[in-house]
mmCIF file as gemmi writes it, N, C-alpha and C atoms, coordinates in Angstrom:
data_model
loop_
_atom_site.group_PDB
_atom_site.id
_atom_site.type_symbol
_atom_site.label_atom_id
_atom_site.label_alt_id
_atom_site.label_comp_id
_atom_site.label_asym_id
_atom_site.label_entity_id
_atom_site.label_seq_id
_atom_site.pdbx_PDB_ins_code
_atom_site.Cartn_x
_atom_site.Cartn_y
_atom_site.Cartn_z
_atom_site.occupancy
_atom_site.B_iso_or_equiv
_atom_site.pdbx_formal_charge
_atom_site.auth_seq_id
_atom_site.auth_asym_id
_atom_site.pdbx_PDB_model_num
ATOM 1 N N . MET Axp A 1 ? -0.932 8.555 -14.862 1 0 ? 1 A 1
ATOM 2 C CA . MET Axp A 1 ? -1.299 7.875 -13.617 1 0 ? 1 A 1
ATOM 3 C C . MET Axp A 1 ? 0.052 7.624 -12.917 1 0 ? 1 A 1
ATOM 4 N N . VAL Axp A 2 ? 0.06 7.715 -11.64 1 0 ? 2 A 1
ATOM 5 C CA . VAL Axp A 2 ? 1.24 7.519 -10.765 1 0 ? 2 A 1
ATOM 6 C C . VAL Axp A 2 ? 0.836 6.392 -9.825 1 0 ? 2 A 1
ATOM 7 N N . ARG Axp A 3 ? 1.714 5.404 -9.608 1 0 ? 3 A 1
ATOM 8 C CA . ARG Axp A 3 ? 1.369 4.334 -8.7 1 0 ? 3 A 1
ATOM 9 C C . ARG Axp A 3 ? 2.531 4.307 -7.599 1 0 ? 3 A 1
ATOM 10 N N . TYR Axp A 4 ? 1.983 4.197 -6.382 1 0 ? 4 A 1
ATOM 11 C CA . TYR Axp A 4 ? 2.747 3.98 -5.233 1 0 ? 4 A 1
ATOM 12 C C . TYR Axp A 4 ? 2.595 2.572 -4.879 1 0 ? 4 A 1
ATOM 13 N N . GLU Axp A 5 ? 3.657 1.834 -4.909 1 0 ? 5 A 1
ATOM 14 C CA . GLU Axp A 5 ? 3.59 0.39 -4.691 1 0 ? 5 A 1
ATOM 15 C C . GLU Axp A 5 ? 4.352 -0.024 -3.425 1 0 ? 5 A 1
ATOM 16 N N . VAL Axp A 6 ? 3.778 -0.982 -2.743 1 0 ? 6 A 1
ATOM 17 C CA . VAL Axp A 6 ? 4.442 -1.468 -1.418 1 0 ? 6 A 1
ATOM 18 C C . VAL Axp A 6 ? 4.375 -3.011 -1.628 1 0 ? 6 A 1
ATOM 19 N N . VAL Axp A 7 ? 5.538 -3.618 -1.464 1 0 ? 7 A 1
ATOM 20 C CA . VAL Axp A 7 ? 5.725 -5.005 -1.575 1 0 ? 7 A 1
ATOM 21 C C . VAL Axp A 7 ? 5.917 -5.502 -0.097 1 0 ? 7 A 1
ATOM 22 N N . ALA Axp A 8 ? 5.167 -6.524 0.341 1 0 ? 8 A 1
ATOM 23 C CA . ALA Axp A 8 ? 5.249 -7.014 1.666 1 0 ? 8 A 1
ATOM 24 C C . ALA Axp A 8 ? 5.587 -8.452 1.631 1 0 ? 8 A 1
ATOM 25 N N . GLU Axp A 9 ? 6.58 -8.853 2.371 1 0 ? 9 A 1
ATOM 26 C CA . GLU Axp A 9 ? 7.011 -10.256 2.644 1 0 ? 9 A 1
ATOM 27 C C . GLU Axp A 9 ? 6.413 -10.491 4.05 1 0 ? 9 A 1
ATOM 28 N N . VAL Axp A 10 ? 5.485 -11.457 4.178 1 0 ? 10 A 1
ATOM 29 C CA . VAL Axp A 10 ? 4.708 -11.698 5.407 1 0 ? 10 A 1
ATOM 30 C C . VAL Axp A 10 ? 5.02 -13.094 5.95 1 0 ? 10 A 1
ATOM 31 N N . ALA Axp A 11 ? 5.267 -13.148 7.195 1 0 ? 11 A 1
ATOM 32 C CA . ALA Axp A 11 ? 5.477 -14.383 7.858 1 0 ? 11 A 1
ATOM 33 C C . ALA Axp A 11 ? 4.265 -15.259 7.652 1 0 ? 11 A 1
ATOM 34 N N . PRO Axp A 12 ? 4.449 -16.528 7.354 1 0 ? 12 A 1
ATOM 35 C CA . PRO Axp A 12 ? 3.35 -17.395 7.039 1 0 ? 12 A 1
ATOM 36 C C . PRO Axp A 12 ? 2.241 -17.359 8.126 1 0 ? 12 A 1
ATOM 37 N N . GLU Axp A 13 ? 2.569 -17.35 9.377 1 0 ? 13 A 1
ATOM 38 C CA . GLU Axp A 13 ? 1.538 -17.392 10.321 1 0 ? 13 A 1
ATOM 39 C C . GLU Axp A 13 ? 0.726 -16.067 10.514 1 0 ? 13 A 1
ATOM 40 N N . LEU Axp A 14 ? 1.19 -15.022 9.791 1 0 ? 14 A 1
ATOM 41 C CA . LEU Axp A 14 ? 0.622 -13.669 9.789 1 0 ? 14 A 1
ATOM 42 C C . LEU Axp A 14 ? -0.235 -13.412 8.557 1 0 ? 14 A 1
ATOM 43 N N . VAL Axp A 15 ? -0.201 -14.245 7.555 1 0 ? 15 A 1
ATOM 44 C CA . VAL Axp A 15 ? -0.884 -13.934 6.23 1 0 ? 15 A 1
ATOM 45 C C . VAL Axp A 15 ? -2.317 -13.606 6.463 1 0 ? 15 A 1
ATOM 46 N N . ASP Axp A 16 ? -3.079 -14.464 7.064 1 0 ? 16 A 1
ATOM 47 C CA . ASP Axp A 16 ? -4.51 -14.268 7.161 1 0 ? 16 A 1
ATOM 48 C C . ASP Axp A 16 ? -4.844 -12.897 7.862 1 0 ? 16 A 1
ATOM 49 N N . ARG Axp A 17 ? -4.135 -12.639 8.989 1 0 ? 17 A 1
ATOM 50 C CA . ARG Axp A 17 ? -4.288 -11.436 9.715 1 0 ? 17 A 1
ATOM 51 C C . ARG Axp A 17 ? -3.872 -10.202 8.927 1 0 ? 17 A 1
ATOM 52 N N . TYR Axp A 18 ? -2.744 -10.376 8.169 1 0 ? 18 A 1
ATOM 53 C CA . TYR Axp A 18 ? -2.328 -9.256 7.345 1 0 ? 18 A 1
ATOM 54 C C . TYR Axp A 18 ? -3.361 -8.916 6.27 1 0 ? 18 A 1
ATOM 55 N N . LEU Axp A 19 ? -3.947 -9.976 5.576 1 0 ? 19 A 1
ATOM 56 C CA . LEU Axp A 19 ? -4.944 -9.715 4.54 1 0 ? 19 A 1
ATOM 57 C C . LEU Axp A 19 ? -6.189 -9.083 5.097 1 0 ? 19 A 1
ATOM 58 N N . GLU Axp A 20 ? -6.668 -9.575 6.217 1 0 ? 20 A 1
ATOM 59 C CA . GLU Axp A 20 ? -7.832 -8.912 6.886 1 0 ? 20 A 1
ATOM 60 C C . GLU Axp A 20 ? -7.512 -7.498 7.257 1 0 ? 20 A 1
ATOM 61 N N . PHE Axp A 21 ? -6.474 -7.202 7.811 1 0 ? 21 A 1
ATOM 62 C CA . PHE Axp A 21 ? -6.066 -5.823 8.218 1 0 ? 21 A 1
ATOM 63 C C . PHE Axp A 21 ? -6.059 -4.923 6.972 1 0 ? 21 A 1
ATOM 64 N N . MET Axp A 22 ? -5.448 -5.376 5.906 1 0 ? 22 A 1
ATOM 65 C CA . MET Axp A 22 ? -5.336 -4.541 4.738 1 0 ? 22 A 1
ATOM 66 C C . MET Axp A 22 ? -6.671 -4.285 4.123 1 0 ? 22 A 1
ATOM 67 N N . ARG Axp A 23 ? -7.489 -5.271 3.986 1 0 ? 23 A 1
ATOM 68 C CA . ARG Axp A 23 ? -8.822 -5.078 3.398 1 0 ? 23 A 1
ATOM 69 C C . ARG Axp A 23 ? -9.761 -4.317 4.247 1 0 ? 23 A 1
ATOM 70 N N . SER Axp A 24 ? -9.732 -4.589 5.535 1 0 ? 24 A 1
ATOM 71 C CA . SER Axp A 24 ? -10.843 -3.979 6.363 1 0 ? 24 A 1
ATOM 72 C C . SER Axp A 24 ? -10.447 -2.625 7.012 1 0 ? 24 A 1
ATOM 73 N N . ARG Axp A 25 ? -9.109 -2.338 7.155 1 0 ? 25 A 1
ATOM 74 C CA . ARG Axp A 25 ? -8.705 -1.155 7.8 1 0 ? 25 A 1
ATOM 75 C C . ARG Axp A 25 ? -7.844 -0.314 6.948 1 0 ? 25 A 1
ATOM 76 N N . HIS Axp A 26 ? -6.628 -0.869 6.544 1 0 ? 26 A 1
ATOM 77 C CA . HIS Axp A 26 ? -5.542 -0.035 5.949 1 0 ? 26 A 1
ATOM 78 C C . HIS Axp A 26 ? -6.053 0.571 4.584 1 0 ? 26 A 1
ATOM 79 N N . PHE Axp A 27 ? -6.563 -0.237 3.703 1 0 ? 27 A 1
ATOM 80 C CA . PHE Axp A 27 ? -7.015 0.324 2.373 1 0 ? 27 A 1
ATOM 81 C C . PHE Axp A 27 ? -8.088 1.303 2.552 1 0 ? 27 A 1
ATOM 82 N N . PRO Axp A 28 ? -9.173 1.107 3.416 1 0 ? 28 A 1
ATOM 83 C CA . PRO Axp A 28 ? -10.123 2.251 3.606 1 0 ? 28 A 1
ATOM 84 C C . PRO Axp A 28 ? -9.545 3.455 4.165 1 0 ? 28 A 1
ATOM 85 N N . ASP Axp A 29 ? -8.579 3.339 5.057 1 0 ? 29 A 1
ATOM 86 C CA . ASP Axp A 29 ? -7.959 4.561 5.687 1 0 ? 29 A 1
ATOM 87 C C . ASP Axp A 29 ? -7.218 5.292 4.604 1 0 ? 29 A 1
ATOM 88 N N . ILE Axp A 30 ? -6.494 4.557 3.7 1 0 ? 30 A 1
ATOM 89 C CA . ILE Axp A 30 ? -5.737 5.195 2.618 1 0 ? 30 A 1
ATOM 90 C C . ILE Axp A 30 ? -6.703 5.876 1.63 1 0 ? 30 A 1
ATOM 91 N N . LEU Axp A 31 ? -7.761 5.206 1.25 1 0 ? 31 A 1
ATOM 92 C CA . LEU Axp A 31 ? -8.697 5.856 0.301 1 0 ? 31 A 1
ATOM 93 C C . LEU Axp A 31 ? -9.338 7.034 0.934 1 0 ? 31 A 1
ATOM 94 N N . ALA Axp A 32 ? -9.485 7.046 2.152 1 0 ? 32 A 1
ATOM 95 C CA . ALA Axp A 32 ? -10.116 8.224 2.906 1 0 ? 32 A 1
ATOM 96 C C . ALA Axp A 32 ? -9.26 9.499 2.861 1 0 ? 32 A 1
ATOM 97 N N . THR Axp A 33 ? -8.009 9.308 2.547 1 0 ? 33 A 1
ATOM 98 C CA . THR Axp A 33 ? -7.106 10.489 2.45 1 0 ? 33 A 1
ATOM 99 C C . THR Axp A 33 ? -7.377 11.305 1.165 1 0 ? 33 A 1
ATOM 100 N N . GLY Axp A 34 ? -8.038 10.733 0.176 1 0 ? 34 A 1
ATOM 101 C CA . GLY Axp A 34 ? -8.388 11.417 -1.009 1 0 ? 34 A 1
ATOM 102 C C . GLY Axp A 34 ? -7.157 11.448 -1.967 1 0 ? 34 A 1
ATOM 103 N N . CYS Axp A 35 ? -6.044 10.904 -1.658 1 0 ? 35 A 1
ATOM 104 C CA . CYS Axp A 35 ? -4.852 11.01 -2.502 1 0 ? 35 A 1
ATOM 105 C C . CYS Axp A 35 ? -4.803 9.956 -3.624 1 0 ? 35 A 1
ATOM 106 N N . PHE Axp A 36 ? -5.586 8.892 -3.457 1 0 ? 36 A 1
ATOM 107 C CA . PHE Axp A 36 ? -5.584 7.767 -4.39 1 0 ? 36 A 1
ATOM 108 C C . PHE Axp A 36 ? -7.007 7.503 -4.959 1 0 ? 36 A 1
ATOM 109 N N . VAL Axp A 37 ? -7.082 7.031 -6.164 1 0 ? 37 A 1
ATOM 110 C CA . VAL Axp A 37 ? -8.359 6.705 -6.767 1 0 ? 37 A 1
ATOM 111 C C . VAL Axp A 37 ? -8.676 5.228 -6.858 1 0 ? 37 A 1
ATOM 112 N N . ARG Axp A 38 ? -7.685 4.38 -6.642 1 0 ? 38 A 1
ATOM 113 C CA . ARG Axp A 38 ? -7.812 3.008 -6.783 1 0 ? 38 A 1
ATOM 114 C C . ARG Axp A 38 ? -6.721 2.319 -6.029 1 0 ? 38 A 1
ATOM 115 N N . ILE Axp A 39 ? -7.021 1.212 -5.348 1 0 ? 39 A 1
ATOM 116 C CA . ILE Axp A 39 ? -6.05 0.313 -4.711 1 0 ? 39 A 1
ATOM 117 C C . ILE Axp A 39 ? -6.26 -1.111 -5.164 1 0 ? 39 A 1
ATOM 118 N N . ALA Axp A 40 ? -5.203 -1.756 -5.522 1 0 ? 40 A 1
ATOM 119 C CA . ALA Axp A 40 ? -5.205 -3.184 -5.945 1 0 ? 40 A 1
ATOM 120 C C . ALA Axp A 40 ? -4.225 -3.974 -5.097 1 0 ? 40 A 1
ATOM 121 N N . LEU Axp A 41 ? -4.579 -5.163 -4.806 1 0 ? 41 A 1
ATOM 122 C CA . LEU Axp A 41 ? -3.692 -6.1 -4.046 1 0 ? 41 A 1
ATOM 123 C C . LEU Axp A 41 ? -3.375 -7.283 -4.869 1 0 ? 41 A 1
ATOM 124 N N . ASP Axp A 42 ? -2.106 -7.58 -5.05 1 0 ? 42 A 1
ATOM 125 C CA . ASP Axp A 42 ? -1.582 -8.762 -5.87 1 0 ? 42 A 1
ATOM 126 C C . ASP Axp A 42 ? -0.816 -9.647 -5.01 1 0 ? 42 A 1
ATOM 127 N N . ARG Axp A 43 ? -0.822 -10.892 -5.358 1 0 ? 43 A 1
ATOM 128 C CA . ARG Axp A 43 ? -0.117 -11.887 -4.662 1 0 ? 43 A 1
ATOM 129 C C . ARG Axp A 43 ? 0.895 -12.651 -5.647 1 0 ? 43 A 1
ATOM 130 N N . ALA Axp A 44 ? 2.157 -12.752 -5.21 1 0 ? 44 A 1
ATOM 131 C CA . ALA Axp A 44 ? 3.151 -13.427 -6.049 1 0 ? 44 A 1
ATOM 132 C C . ALA Axp A 44 ? 3.421 -14.775 -5.529 1 0 ? 44 A 1
ATOM 133 N N . SER Axp A 45 ? 3.236 -14.917 -4.25 1 0 ? 45 A 1
ATOM 134 C CA . SER Axp A 45 ? 3.353 -16.316 -3.689 1 0 ? 45 A 1
ATOM 135 C C . SER Axp A 45 ? 2.505 -16.297 -2.399 1 0 ? 45 A 1
ATOM 136 N N . ALA Axp A 46 ? 2.58 -17.399 -1.65 1 0 ? 46 A 1
ATOM 137 C CA . ALA Axp A 46 ? 1.755 -17.537 -0.405 1 0 ? 46 A 1
ATOM 138 C C . ALA Axp A 46 ? 2.07 -16.47 0.605 1 0 ? 46 A 1
ATOM 139 N N . THR Axp A 47 ? 3.304 -15.904 0.518 1 0 ? 47 A 1
ATOM 140 C CA . THR Axp A 47 ? 3.698 -14.878 1.563 1 0 ? 47 A 1
ATOM 141 C C . THR Axp A 47 ? 4.161 -13.553 0.966 1 0 ? 47 A 1
ATOM 142 N N . ARG Axp A 48 ? 4.076 -13.303 -0.326 1 0 ? 48 A 1
ATOM 143 C CA . ARG Axp A 48 ? 4.586 -12.136 -0.924 1 0 ? 48 A 1
ATOM 144 C C . ARG Axp A 48 ? 3.343 -11.415 -1.601 1 0 ? 48 A 1
ATOM 145 N N . PHE Axp A 49 ? 3.184 -10.094 -1.21 1 0 ? 49 A 1
ATOM 146 C CA . PHE Axp A 49 ? 2.114 -9.323 -1.722 1 0 ? 49 A 1
ATOM 147 C C . PHE Axp A 49 ? 2.496 -8 -2.227 1 0 ? 49 A 1
ATOM 148 N N . ARG Axp A 50 ? 1.771 -7.427 -3.08 1 0 ? 50 A 1
ATOM 149 C CA . ARG Axp A 50 ? 2.01 -6.044 -3.654 1 0 ? 50 A 1
ATOM 150 C C . ARG Axp A 50 ? 0.694 -5.277 -3.565 1 0 ? 50 A 1
ATOM 151 N N . SER Axp A 51 ? 0.832 -4.104 -2.851 1 0 ? 51 A 1
ATOM 152 C CA . SER Axp A 51 ? -0.302 -3.227 -2.882 1 0 ? 51 A 1
ATOM 153 C C . SER Axp A 51 ? 0.04 -2.095 -3.876 1 0 ? 51 A 1
ATOM 154 N N . ARG Axp A 52 ? -0.965 -1.831 -4.792 1 0 ? 52 A 1
ATOM 155 C CA . ARG Axp A 52 ? -0.777 -0.784 -5.838 1 0 ? 52 A 1
ATOM 156 C C . ARG Axp A 52 ? -1.793 0.361 -5.53 1 0 ? 52 A 1
ATOM 157 N N . TYR Axp A 53 ? -1.239 1.465 -5.203 1 0 ? 53 A 1
ATOM 158 C CA . TYR Axp A 53 ? -2.084 2.645 -4.971 1 0 ? 53 A 1
ATOM 159 C C . TYR Axp A 53 ? -2.043 3.651 -6.112 1 0 ? 53 A 1
ATOM 160 N N . GLU Axp A 54 ? -3.097 3.866 -6.773 1 0 ? 54 A 1
ATOM 161 C CA . GLU Axp A 54 ? -3.094 4.689 -8.103 1 0 ? 54 A 1
ATOM 162 C C . GLU Axp A 54 ? -3.585 6.058 -7.71 1 0 ? 54 A 1
ATOM 163 N N . ALA Axp A 55 ? -2.724 7.016 -8.179 1 0 ? 55 A 1
ATOM 164 C CA . ALA Axp A 55 ? -3.038 8.463 -7.997 1 0 ? 55 A 1
ATOM 165 C C . ALA Axp A 55 ? -3.071 9.091 -9.418 1 0 ? 55 A 1
ATOM 166 N N . ARG Axp A 56 ? -3.831 10.19 -9.435 1 0 ? 56 A 1
ATOM 167 C CA . ARG Axp A 56 ? -3.937 10.927 -10.717 1 0 ? 56 A 1
ATOM 168 C C . ARG Axp A 56 ? -2.703 11.72 -11.031 1 0 ? 56 A 1
ATOM 169 N N . THR Axp A 57 ? -1.99 12.164 -9.979 1 0 ? 57 A 1
ATOM 170 C CA . THR Axp A 57 ? -0.733 13.066 -10.229 1 0 ? 57 A 1
ATOM 171 C C . THR Axp A 57 ? 0.31 12.722 -9.182 1 0 ? 57 A 1
ATOM 172 N N . HIS Axp A 58 ? 1.465 13.099 -9.547 1 0 ? 58 A 1
ATOM 173 C CA . HIS Axp A 58 ? 2.612 12.963 -8.591 1 0 ? 58 A 1
ATOM 174 C C . HIS Axp A 58 ? 2.404 13.836 -7.373 1 0 ? 58 A 1
ATOM 175 N N . ALA Axp A 59 ? 1.704 14.972 -7.525 1 0 ? 59 A 1
ATOM 176 C CA . ALA Axp A 59 ? 1.405 15.939 -6.427 1 0 ? 59 A 1
ATOM 177 C C . ALA Axp A 59 ? 0.506 15.166 -5.383 1 0 ? 59 A 1
ATOM 178 N N . ASP Axp A 60 ? -0.421 14.252 -5.817 1 0 ? 60 A 1
ATOM 179 C CA . ASP Axp A 60 ? -1.318 13.562 -4.953 1 0 ? 60 A 1
ATOM 180 C C . ASP Axp A 60 ? -0.446 12.61 -4.126 1 0 ? 60 A 1
ATOM 181 N N . VAL Axp A 61 ? 0.503 11.9 -4.763 1 0 ? 61 A 1
ATOM 182 C CA . VAL Axp A 61 ? 1.385 11.007 -3.925 1 0 ? 61 A 1
ATOM 183 C C . VAL Axp A 61 ? 2.299 11.82 -3.035 1 0 ? 61 A 1
ATOM 184 N N . ASP Axp A 62 ? 2.767 12.939 -3.484 1 0 ? 62 A 1
ATOM 185 C CA . ASP Axp A 62 ? 3.592 13.738 -2.564 1 0 ? 62 A 1
ATOM 186 C C . ASP Axp A 62 ? 2.782 14.183 -1.341 1 0 ? 62 A 1
ATOM 187 N N . ARG Axp A 63 ? 1.503 14.64 -1.529 1 0 ? 63 A 1
ATOM 188 C CA . ARG Axp A 63 ? 0.62 15.055 -0.532 1 0 ? 63 A 1
ATOM 189 C C . ARG Axp A 63 ? 0.408 13.867 0.537 1 0 ? 63 A 1
ATOM 190 N N . TYR Axp A 64 ? 0.174 12.64 -0.021 1 0 ? 64 A 1
ATOM 191 C CA . TYR Axp A 64 ? 0.059 11.454 0.841 1 0 ? 64 A 1
ATOM 192 C C . TYR Axp A 64 ? 1.275 11.26 1.7 1 0 ? 64 A 1
ATOM 193 N N . LEU Axp A 65 ? 2.452 11.299 1.052 1 0 ? 65 A 1
ATOM 194 C CA . LEU Axp A 65 ? 3.713 11.131 1.822 1 0 ? 65 A 1
ATOM 195 C C . LEU Axp A 65 ? 3.931 12.151 2.859 1 0 ? 65 A 1
ATOM 196 N N . ALA Axp A 66 ? 3.571 13.364 2.518 1 0 ? 66 A 1
ATOM 197 C CA . ALA Axp A 66 ? 3.805 14.463 3.475 1 0 ? 66 A 1
ATOM 198 C C . ALA Axp A 66 ? 2.775 14.53 4.598 1 0 ? 66 A 1
ATOM 199 N N . GLU Axp A 67 ? 1.544 14.229 4.33 1 0 ? 67 A 1
ATOM 200 C CA . GLU Axp A 67 ? 0.552 14.454 5.294 1 0 ? 67 A 1
ATOM 201 C C . GLU Axp A 67 ? -0.038 13.26 5.991 1 0 ? 67 A 1
ATOM 202 N N . HIS Axp A 68 ? 0.133 12.084 5.463 1 0 ? 68 A 1
ATOM 203 C CA . HIS Axp A 68 ? -0.552 10.877 5.926 1 0 ? 68 A 1
ATOM 204 C C . HIS Axp A 68 ? 0.346 9.657 6.273 1 0 ? 68 A 1
ATOM 205 N N . THR Axp A 69 ? 1.487 9.555 5.684 1 0 ? 69 A 1
ATOM 206 C CA . THR Axp A 69 ? 2.225 8.307 5.936 1 0 ? 69 A 1
ATOM 207 C C . THR Axp A 69 ? 2.675 8.118 7.353 1 0 ? 69 A 1
ATOM 208 N N . ALA Axp A 70 ? 3.081 9.097 8.066 1 0 ? 70 A 1
ATOM 209 C CA . ALA Axp A 70 ? 3.489 8.852 9.467 1 0 ? 70 A 1
ATOM 210 C C . ALA Axp A 70 ? 2.437 8.193 10.238 1 0 ? 70 A 1
ATOM 211 N N . ARG Axp A 71 ? 1.284 8.623 10.174 1 0 ? 71 A 1
ATOM 212 C CA . ARG Axp A 71 ? 0.117 8.117 10.963 1 0 ? 71 A 1
ATOM 213 C C . ARG Axp A 71 ? -0.25 6.711 10.514 1 0 ? 71 A 1
ATOM 214 N N . LEU Axp A 72 ? -0.311 6.516 9.161 1 0 ? 72 A 1
ATOM 215 C CA . LEU Axp A 72 ? -0.661 5.109 8.675 1 0 ? 72 A 1
ATOM 216 C C . LEU Axp A 72 ? 0.4 4.194 8.836 1 0 ? 72 A 1
ATOM 217 N N . ARG Axp A 73 ? 1.625 4.548 8.722 1 0 ? 73 A 1
ATOM 218 C CA . ARG Axp A 73 ? 2.725 3.58 8.927 1 0 ? 73 A 1
ATOM 219 C C . ARG Axp A 73 ? 2.808 3.222 10.412 1 0 ? 73 A 1
ATOM 220 N N . ALA Axp A 74 ? 2.574 4.21 11.341 1 0 ? 74 A 1
ATOM 221 C CA . ALA Axp A 74 ? 2.56 3.958 12.712 1 0 ? 74 A 1
ATOM 222 C C . ALA Axp A 74 ? 1.449 2.906 13.118 1 0 ? 74 A 1
ATOM 223 N N . ASP Axp A 75 ? 0.295 3.14 12.492 1 0 ? 75 A 1
ATOM 224 C CA . ASP Axp A 75 ? -0.823 2.193 12.79 1 0 ? 75 A 1
ATOM 225 C C . ASP Axp A 75 ? -0.473 0.775 12.266 1 0 ? 75 A 1
ATOM 226 N N . PHE Axp A 76 ? 0.145 0.657 11.083 1 0 ? 76 A 1
ATOM 227 C CA . PHE Axp A 76 ? 0.503 -0.595 10.565 1 0 ? 76 A 1
ATOM 228 C C . PHE Axp A 76 ? 1.55 -1.3 11.527 1 0 ? 76 A 1
ATOM 229 N N . ALA Axp A 77 ? 2.487 -0.498 11.91 1 0 ? 77 A 1
ATOM 230 C CA . ALA Axp A 77 ? 3.544 -1.076 12.73 1 0 ? 77 A 1
ATOM 231 C C . ALA Axp A 77 ? 2.993 -1.541 14.111 1 0 ? 77 A 1
ATOM 232 N N . ALA Axp A 78 ? 2.037 -0.813 14.573 1 0 ? 78 A 1
ATOM 233 C CA . ALA Axp A 78 ? 1.388 -1.208 15.84 1 0 ? 78 A 1
ATOM 234 C C . ALA Axp A 78 ? 0.66 -2.642 15.732 1 0 ? 78 A 1
ATOM 235 N N . HIS Axp A 79 ? 0.155 -2.878 14.536 1 0 ? 79 A 1
ATOM 236 C CA . HIS Axp A 79 ? -0.508 -4.164 14.288 1 0 ? 79 A 1
ATOM 237 C C . HIS Axp A 79 ? 0.474 -5.297 13.916 1 0 ? 79 A 1
ATOM 238 N N . PHE Axp A 80 ? 1.582 -4.816 13.275 1 0 ? 80 A 1
ATOM 239 C CA . PHE Axp A 80 ? 2.548 -5.832 12.767 1 0 ? 80 A 1
ATOM 240 C C . PHE Axp A 80 ? 3.978 -5.322 13.217 1 0 ? 80 A 1
ATOM 241 N N . PRO Axp A 81 ? 4.273 -5.369 14.421 1 0 ? 81 A 1
ATOM 242 C CA . PRO Axp A 81 ? 5.588 -4.878 14.878 1 0 ? 81 A 1
ATOM 243 C C . PRO Axp A 81 ? 6.791 -5.798 14.362 1 0 ? 81 A 1
ATOM 244 N N . THR Axp A 82 ? 6.507 -7.039 14.062 1 0 ? 82 A 1
ATOM 245 C CA . THR Axp A 82 ? 7.481 -7.956 13.426 1 0 ? 82 A 1
ATOM 246 C C . THR Axp A 82 ? 6.697 -8.874 12.48 1 0 ? 82 A 1
ATOM 247 N N . GLY Axp A 83 ? 7.469 -9.476 11.679 1 0 ? 83 A 1
ATOM 248 C CA . GLY Axp A 83 ? 6.862 -10.583 10.69 1 0 ? 83 A 1
ATOM 249 C C . GLY Axp A 83 ? 6.464 -10.046 9.424 1 0 ? 83 A 1
ATOM 250 N N . VAL Axp A 84 ? 6.615 -8.731 9.139 1 0 ? 84 A 1
ATOM 251 C CA . VAL Axp A 84 ? 6.328 -8.116 7.738 1 0 ? 84 A 1
ATOM 252 C C . VAL Axp A 84 ? 7.483 -7.201 7.425 1 0 ? 84 A 1
ATOM 253 N N . THR Axp A 85 ? 7.992 -7.538 6.312 1 0 ? 85 A 1
ATOM 254 C CA . THR Axp A 85 ? 9.08 -6.683 5.677 1 0 ? 85 A 1
ATOM 255 C C . THR Axp A 85 ? 8.552 -5.954 4.47 1 0 ? 85 A 1
ATOM 256 N N . LEU Axp A 86 ? 8.665 -4.668 4.418 1 0 ? 86 A 1
ATOM 257 C CA . LEU Axp A 86 ? 8.084 -3.817 3.318 1 0 ? 86 A 1
ATOM 258 C C . LEU Axp A 86 ? 9.163 -3.128 2.499 1 0 ? 86 A 1
ATOM 259 N N . SER Axp A 87 ? 8.877 -2.982 1.259 1 0 ? 87 A 1
ATOM 260 C CA . SER Axp A 87 ? 9.653 -2.115 0.364 1 0 ? 87 A 1
ATOM 261 C C . SER Axp A 87 ? 8.686 -1.25 -0.424 1 0 ? 87 A 1
ATOM 262 N N . ARG Axp A 88 ? 9.096 -0.092 -0.771 1 0 ? 88 A 1
ATOM 263 C CA . ARG Axp A 88 ? 8.195 0.893 -1.376 1 0 ? 88 A 1
ATOM 264 C C . ARG Axp A 88 ? 8.876 1.443 -2.618 1 0 ? 88 A 1
ATOM 265 N N . GLU Axp A 89 ? 8.045 1.773 -3.671 1 0 ? 89 A 1
ATOM 266 C CA . GLU Axp A 89 ? 8.486 2.42 -4.869 1 0 ? 89 A 1
ATOM 267 C C . GLU Axp A 89 ? 7.352 3.296 -5.406 1 0 ? 89 A 1
ATOM 268 N N . ILE Axp A 90 ? 7.704 4.4 -6.135 1 0 ? 90 A 1
ATOM 269 C CA . ILE Axp A 90 ? 6.817 5.183 -6.898 1 0 ? 90 A 1
ATOM 270 C C . ILE Axp A 90 ? 7.112 4.966 -8.384 1 0 ? 90 A 1
ATOM 271 N N . TRP Axp A 91 ? 6.08 4.603 -9.088 1 0 ? 91 A 1
ATOM 272 C CA . TRP Axp A 91 ? 6.112 4.441 -10.564 1 0 ? 91 A 1
ATOM 273 C C . TRP Axp A 91 ? 5.187 5.474 -11.225 1 0 ? 91 A 1
ATOM 274 N N . GLU Axp A 92 ? 5.717 6.074 -12.326 1 0 ? 92 A 1
ATOM 275 C CA . GLU Axp A 92 ? 4.971 7.013 -13.123 1 0 ? 92 A 1
ATOM 276 C C . GLU Axp A 92 ? 4.772 6.421 -14.505 1 0 ? 92 A 1
ATOM 277 N N . GLU Axp A 93 ? 3.5 6.321 -14.811 1 0 ? 93 A 1
ATOM 278 C CA . GLU Axp A 93 ? 3.169 5.706 -16.241 1 0 ? 93 A 1
ATOM 279 C C . GLU Axp A 93 ? 3.611 6.711 -17.255 1 0 ? 93 A 1
ATOM 280 N N . ILE Axp A 94 ? 4.381 6.223 -18.228 1 0 ? 94 A 1
ATOM 281 C CA . ILE Axp A 94 ? 4.942 7.043 -19.327 1 0 ? 94 A 1
ATOM 282 C C . ILE Axp A 94 ? 4.477 6.607 -20.701 1 0 ? 94 A 1
ATOM 283 N N . GLY Axp A 95 ? 3.68 5.535 -20.759 1 0 ? 95 A 1
ATOM 284 C CA . GLY Axp A 95 ? 3.226 5.057 -22.08 1 0 ? 95 A 1
ATOM 285 C C . GLY Axp A 95 ? 2.468 3.772 -21.898 1 0 ? 95 A 1
ATOM 286 N N . GLY Axp A 96 ? 1.978 3.264 -22.967 1 0 ? 96 A 1
ATOM 287 C CA . GLY Axp A 96 ? 1.232 1.999 -23.009 1 0 ? 96 A 1
ATOM 288 C C . GLY Axp A 96 ? 0.232 1.985 -24.108 1 0 ? 96 A 1
ATOM 289 N N . THR Axp A 97 ? -0.687 1.048 -24.037 1 0 ? 97 A 1
ATOM 290 C CA . THR Axp A 97 ? -1.715 0.87 -24.999 1 0 ? 97 A 1
ATOM 291 C C . THR Axp A 97 ? -3.065 0.707 -24.288 1 0 ? 97 A 1
ATOM 292 N N . GLY Axp A 98 ? -4.088 0.879 -24.923 1 0 ? 98 A 1
ATOM 293 C CA . GLY Axp A 98 ? -5.472 0.651 -24.335 1 0 ? 98 A 1
ATOM 294 C C . GLY Axp A 98 ? -5.971 1.777 -23.695 1 0 ? 98 A 1
């Protein structure tokens, strides 16, 4: 499993709008690409969130980055031109239990 993770630092006054946008628009749009099989949203604090996008292969993540990110990032930026700071990482599962 390969995980594409995005951490968002959200201005307090934007948190409700951010969560609504992610759940009602951004996540469905990303799932519609067919590149990911699961999305999870985690909260570390009142204003810090992590979205975890799970793909079966690194090729699926590469396809997402090549074919879909420009459009989806532009849409996100149109809704949140300021007040949200993002960082992104790709994690590849190499072991574990269960």
